[in-house]
N, C-alpha and C positions, 0 to 999 in steps of 0.2 A: 504494500500500500504506500502511496506517496504522501498521505496526509501527515501533518506534524503530530508528534505524540501529544496526548492531552496533559494538562496540568491537573494533578489530583492531589489529595491529601498525602498520598504515599510519595509522589515525586517531590512535593514541597518538603516533606520530612527528610528525604534522601539528600536533597540539595542543602538543607539546613545543616545536615551532618557532614557535609563535604564529601559525599559518596559520588564517585565517577560511575555513571551507569548509561546504558543505551536503552532507548525505548523501542519496542517492537509491536506494531499493530498487526492484527490479523482478523479475519472474518470469524466472529464468535458463533459457535454452534451450541444451542441449548443441550445440556447433558453430554457434550462432546469431551469435556475434560482435557487432561494433559495430552491424550492421544491426538486430538485434533489440533491443539495449539502447537505441539511439537512438529506434526506433519506440515502444517501451514507455514511454519517458520523454518522448516528444514533443519531442525536440531534433534539431538538424541532425547527421547522422552525421559530417560534417566536423569538428565540435567535440568528438566523442568520440575520445579519444586511446588508442591501443593501446600496451600495455607489452610489448615483445618482448625476450626474453632470447636473446642470440646468443653465439657464441664465435668467437675468431680461430683462426689456424693452430696456435697453441700450446694451444688449448682454454681460453684465458683468457676468462671471461665478460664481457659488456658488455650494457647495456640500450639499446634504441632506442625512442624515443617517436614514434609516427607517427599521422597522421590516420586515422580509421576508414575513410575512402573511398580510401585509398592503400595501396600495398605498398612494400617497401623494396628498393632496388637494392643488393644486397650488394656488388657490384663497386664502386659509387660510395662506399658506406660504408667499405669496406676502404681505398680511396684516401684518403678524408677522415680516417680514423682512423690512417692510416699503418701499415696491417697488410697482410700478403700476401694473406690471404683471410678472409672472415667468412661464417659460415653459422648458420642457426637451431639452437638446442639442441634435443635431444629433450625431450619433456614431462618425463621423469624427471630429466634433468640440469637443466633450467630450474627445476624444483621444488627440487632440492637446493641450487642457488645462491641462489634468491630466498626460499625458505621458504613460497612460496604455491603453491596448486594452479593449473594452467593454466586460464585462464578467470576466475581471481581474482587474477592477478598485479598487484601495485602496485609502482611504483618507490620508494615510501616504506616505510621499516621493513624493508628486505630483510635476510635472514640474513647475506649476504656483501656487503660494500661493492664496488660495481662502477662503472666509468666509465659515464656516461649521455650519450647523444647524442639530440638532439631535432631533428625537422624544423623548420627555422627559422620557417616560417609559423605554427606552433602558438603561438609567442610573441607573435604579433600578434592572436590571437583575443580577443574581448571577455571570454569566459569559456570554460573548458574542462571537460570531464567525463572523469574518469580512474578506473581501478579503485581501490576503497577497501580492497582486501585480502581480498575474499571474492566468490565467484560471486554475481551478482545484486545487486551493490552498487557504485555509482559515487559519487565525490565530485566536486563542482564547485568551482572556484576561479578566481581571476584568474591568468593566466600568470606575472605577476611573482613571485608566491609560489612557483610551481613552480621558476622560475629561481633564486630566492634560496635555496631549501632544497636542491635537487639540484645546482645549478651545472652544468647540462648543457652540452655542446659543441654549438652550433647547426650543423646540416649541411643540405645540400640533396641528399637521396638518395631522395626520394619518387617513386613511379611511379603514375600513374593506373591504377586497376584496369580 
């Protein structure tokens, strides 16, 4: 696409933190997920990072960053986060916590500050692609910037799909 990348709460937060990133627009497809975004951008789906809003047994929200090709073991995540249980939030609850529409959720510039957990192997990617705060818009950056800005807790909770 030749359109200029949008200015979002996520891109504003990245700029404020001094993060060098590239914006990537693509034609969004409802329920297409990382498979579609990776294919449309011509990148490895493993390098496309999903931003998942979940909640613990007290309904306290948290964010999990996971490879596009993997799912999250909520049992392992609960153990790693020292919680009794963790489950995905409904789309409405996720939107209320993050301020983003599902399909456009970014871990940057969220409405509510939430603890962030990241699948540890994401931090060793040469470059990652993550939602830029709008459906059909990813930003790419080096993992060290993600780590510096979000200060996520590295975990090993990914399951092969």
